[in-house]
C-alpha positions in Angstrom: -13.1 13.1 -6.7 -14.2 10.3 -9.1 -16.7 12.6 -10.7 -13.9 15.1 -11.5 -11.7 12.4 -12.9 -14.5 10.9 -15.0 -15.3 14.3 -16.4 -11.7 14.8 -17.7 -11.8 12.1 -20.3 -8.9 13.5 -22.3 -6.5 13.0 -19.4 -8.0 10.2 -17.3 -9.5 6.8 -18.1 -12.8 6.1 -16.4 -12.1 5.3 -12.7 -12.5 1.7 -11.4 -13.9 1.3 -7.9 -13.2 -2.0 -6.2 -15.7 -3.0 -3.5 -15.2 -6.1 -1.3 -18.3 -8.2 -1.4 -18.1 -8.6 2.4 -18.5 -4.8 2.7 -21.5 -4.8 0.3 -23.2 -7.6 2.3 -22.5 -5.9 5.6 -24.1 -2.7 4.4 -26.8 -4.2 2.3 -29.6 -2.5 4.4 -27.7 0.8 4.8 -29.7 3.3 2.7 -27.0 5.9 2.8 -24.4 3.5 1.5 -26.7 2.2 -1.2 -27.6 5.7 -2.3 -23.9 6.6 -2.4 -23.1 3.6 -4.5 -25.9 4.2 -7.0 -25.8 8.0 -7.0 -22.0 8.6 -7.1 -19.8 5.6 -7.4 -21.7 3.7 -10.1 -22.4 6.9 -12.1 -18.8 8.1 -12.3 -16.8 4.8 -12.2 -16.9 1.2 -13.2 -17.6 -0.8 -10.0 -15.7 -4.1 -9.6 -17.3 -6.3 -6.9 -14.8 -8.9 -5.7 -14.3 -11.3 -2.8 -11.0 -10.3 -1.3 -8.8 -11.7 1.5 -7.5 -8.2 2.4 -7.0 -4.7 1.0 -4.0 -5.6 -1.2 -6.1 -8.2 -3.0 -8.6 -5.5 -3.8 -5.6 -3.6 -5.3 -4.7 -6.6 -7.3 -8.2 -7.0 -8.8 -8.4 -3.3 -9.6 -4.9 -2.8 -11.0 -5.1 -5.9 -13.1 -8.4 -4.9 -14.6 -7.1 -1.4 -15.4 -3.9 -2.9 -16.8 -5.9 -5.2 -19.2 -7.6 -2.0 -20.5 -4.4 0.1 -20.6 -1.6 0.9 -23.0 2.2 1.2 -22.7 2.2 4.9 -22.0 -0.4 4.7 -19.2 0.1 5.3 -15.5 -2.0 3.6 -12.8 -3.0 5.4 -9.7 -4.3 4.0 -6.4 -6.6 6.0 -4.2 -7.4 4.0 -1.0 -11.0 4.3 0.1 -10.6 3.8 3.8 -9.2 7.2 4.7 -11.2 10.2 6.0 -11.3 12.5 3.0 -14.3 14.5 4.4 -12.1 16.4 6.9 -10.3 19.6 5.9 -7.0 17.8 5.9 -8.6 15.0 3.9 -9.8 17.4 1.2 -6.3 19.0 1.1 -4.8 15.5 0.5 -7.3 14.8 -2.3 -6.1 18.0 -4.0 -2.5 16.7 -3.9 -3.1 13.2 -5.1 -3.2 14.0 -8.8 0.5 14.9 -8.5 1.3 11.1 -8.0 0.6 10.0 -11.5 1.9 13.3 -12.9 5.3 12.6 -11.2 5.6 9.3 -13.1 5.5 11.2 -16.4 7.3 14.4 -15.5 10.2 12.6 -13.7 10.1 9.4 -15.8 9.6 7.3 -12.8 8.5 3.6 -12.5 6.9 4.0 -9.1 6.0 7.0 -7.0 5.1 6.6 -3.3 2.7 9.0 -1.5 3.9 9.8 2.0 1.4 10.9 4.6 2.5 13.2 7.3 2.5 11.7 10.8 2.7 14.0 13.8 5.2 13.1 16.5 5.9 9.5 17.5 2.6 8.1 16.3 1.7 4.4 16.4 2.0 4.1 12.6 5.5 5.7 12.8 6.5 3.3 15.5 5.2 0.3 13.5 7.3 1.4 10.5 10.4 2.2 12.6 10.4 -0.8 15.0 8.5 -3.2 12.8 8.7 -2.7 9.0 12.1 -1.1 8.7 13.7 -3.3 11.4 12.3 -6.4 9.7 13.5 -5.2 6.3 17.0 -4.7 7.6 17.0 -8.2 9.0 15.7 -10.0 5.9 16.9 -7.7 3.1 19.6 -5.3 4.6 21.1 -4.0 1.3 17.6 -3.3 -0.2 16.4 -1.8 3.2 19.1 0.9 3.1 18.0 1.9 -0.4 14.3 1.9 0.5 14.9 4.0 3.6 16.7 6.6 1.5 13.8 6.6 -1.0 10.8 6.8 1.3 9.8 6.9 4.9 6.5 5.0 4.2 7.4 1.6 2.9 3.8 0.4 3.6 2.0 3.4 2.0 -1.4 2.9 0.5 -0.9 5.9 -1.9 1.1 5.2 -5.0 1.2 5.5 -8.8 2.9 3.0 -11.1 4.0 3.0 -14.7 2.5 0.5 -17.2 5.8 -1.4 -17.8 6.6 -1.9 -14.1 3.0 -2.8 -13.3 3.3 -5.5 -15.9 6.4 -6.9 -14.2 4.7 -6.7 -10.7 1.5 -8.5 -11.9 3.5 -11.4 -13.2 5.1 -12.0 -9.8 3.4 -13.5 -6.8 1.0 -11.0 -5.3 0.6 -10.9 -1.6 -2.8 -10.2 0.1 -1.2 -7.6 2.4 1.8 -5.2 2.6 2.1 -5.3 -1.2 3.7 -1.8 -1.3 6.7 -3.2 0.5 7.0 -6.0 -2.1 6.8 -3.5 -5.0 9.5 -1.4 -3.4 11.7 -4.5 -3.0 11.1 -5.6 -6.6 11.8 -2.0 -7.8 15.1 -2.0 -5.9 16.1 -5.4 -7.2 15.7 -4.3 -10.8 17.0 -0.7 -10.4 13.7 1.0 -11.1 13.2 4.7 -10.8 11.4 5.4 -7.5 10.1 8.8 -6.3 8.1 10.0 -3.3 5.6 12.8 -2.8 4.3 14.2 0.5 0.5 14.1 0.3 -0.2 15.7 3.7 -1.8 14.7 7.0 -4.6 12.1 6.8 -5.7 9.0 8.8 -7.6 5.8 8.1 -8.5 5.6 11.8 -12.0 6.8 12.6 -11.1 7.9 16.1 -7.5 8.7 15.3 -6.0 6.0 17.7 -4.4 2.8 16.7 -5.3 -0.2 18.9 -2.6 -2.3 20.3 -4.1 -5.4 18.8 -4.1 -3.8 15.3 -0.5 -2.7 15.8 0.6 -6.2 16.8 -1.2 -7.7 13.8 0.5 -5.3 11.4 3.9 -6.3 12.8 3.0 -10.0 12.4 1.9 -9.4 8.8 5.1 -7.7 7.8 7.2 -10.4 9.4 5.2 -13.2 7.7 5.5 -11.4 4.3 9.3 -10.9 4.5 10.0 -14.4 5.8 8.0 -15.9 2.8 9.4 -13.4 0.3 13.0 -14.1 1.4 12.4 -17.9 1.0 10.9 -17.4 -2.4 13.9 -15.3 -3.5 16.6 -17.7 -2.0 15.4 -21.2 -2.9 18.8 -22.0 -4.4 20.9 -20.5 -1.6 23.6 -22.7 -0.1 23.0 -23.4 3.6 19.4 -22.3 3.2 18.2 -24.0 6.4 21.0 -22.5 8.5 20.5 -19.0 7.1 16.8 -19.2 7.5 17.1 -20.4 11.1 19.4 -17.5 11.9 17.2 -14.9 10.3 14.1 -16.4 11.9 15.7 -16.1 15.4 16.6 -12.4 14.8 13.2 -11.7 13.4 11.6 -13.1 16.5 13.7 -10.8 18.7 12.7 -7.8 16.5 9.0 -8.7 16.8 9.1 -9.2 20.5 10.9 -5.8 21.0 8.4 -4.0 18.8 5.5 -5.5 20.7 7.0 -4.4 24.1 7.5 -0.8 22.8 4.1 -0.6 21.2 2.5 -2.1 24.3 4.1 0.6 26.5 3.0 3.3 24.0 -0.6 2.1 23.4 -1.6 0.3 26.5 
């Protein structure tokens, strides 16, 4: 994929590949990884090695680097590296991903979210339904309704973003995880143009099964994010302590309910 993008220099800037230094150290003696890095990644992209808390901090490093090299008419496009693109479904998804940045230009969008297809009541769907969306409706009910109308994947790792909106987002506090949800909230707050694109069926789970521990951790992360983001947005609110206490209590009920449902589904 990066080779094809790098070859089309009239349309695409040279790709930037962000690698967490922890990953590099863990695979230091892995010959296949080193050959892939030297033979493909380094040849067709600029490699940015960075120490990162979590995936969203890798996004921050890569997007900020691209933005510093970009211009007002540019579109920035994220391709997460932890999905299985080697499967037939993965190759099909890769073929659709170019439509994300194209939608920004053709539809004059500020942000376009790529939605993966989830079959049935999957763990990821349950996490978004009983965790992400439920938490959003608790902390930001007005914005949650708008986001749910715009996309079914408020935590998607696939997106494209216009230069102007990326500038606004980079100037805000960047969170180490669940940053897509933050960008959606910021976009709704400022009436940005948001679109969505179905990219197909793909998974970032090697065995196709979400563990209960991972599902609980994802619920905890989205709760932590929204609690802190709400406080940041409402510092001057009258009766801040009382409102925060009420929302915290409701949030705890949502988290416990989500854990029970996920425990029954994944145990």
